[in-house]
N, C-alpha and C positions, 0 to 999 in steps of 0.2 A: 416385753413386746411391743414394737412399735404402733401407733395408736392408727387404727385401719381409717383412709379417708373415705367422708360421705359422698354419695352419687352425686351430691349438687356440686362438692369440692373438685369431684374429678373432672365432672362435666365443664365447670370451671377453666379446671389447668389445662385440659384438652382443648378448648374454645381459644384461649390464650396462646398455645402453641402454636394452632392452625392459623393464627393471625399473624404471628410471628414467621409460619414459612411463606405464607403468603404473601408477606411485605417483604420479606427477603429473595425471592423468586423475582418479583416486580423487579428490586433494583437489581437482580442479578441478569435479567432481562436489558435491560438499559444501559448496565454497562457494557453487555454484548454489541449493541446497539451503538455504542460509541466506538468501541474496537472496529466493529465493522467499518463504521465511517472513516476511521485514521487509517486503516489497513488500505482501504479505497484511494484515500489521498496520497498515500505513499507509492501506491501502484502506480496513478497518475504521474506524479512527479518522477518516478522510476521511468516510466516510459517518455516523457518529455525530454528528462539528459540524455537516454539513448538516442531519440529522433535529434537532438542538439549535437551529439557526438557524431552519428552517421555523417549530419548535413556538413559538419566544418570536415569531415575525412572525404566528401565527395567533392567539395570544392579545393579541397588541396590536390585530389586527384585529377579534378579536372583542369585547374592551372599549370599542373605536370603536364599534364597533356598537351595542353595548347602552348605554353613553353618548349616542350619539345617538337612539336612542328613548326614553329617559329626557326628553331634554330636549325632543322633539317632541311626547313626551304632557304635560310642564309648560308649553311653549307654549301648547298646543292650550288646557289647563286655562285656565290664567292670560290668556294673551291671546285667547281668546274667538275666534279665527278661523272 
């Protein structure tokens, strides 16, 4: 039969386990903060990228509209419709 632990040994073991749990929880909270920061950075980059794509699309649409207007005026003047 295994030797039973004394109260002092059990208290020491529990104290050691509690310290380990507190340390582990602290590390987990720090990692969660790091993950949160990285997630926010990625979301910001994504919004910036989407904004740039939309801006390029708007510029292309505006240029196409301008060119279309100029061509329409030229056809009207030259073609005499």
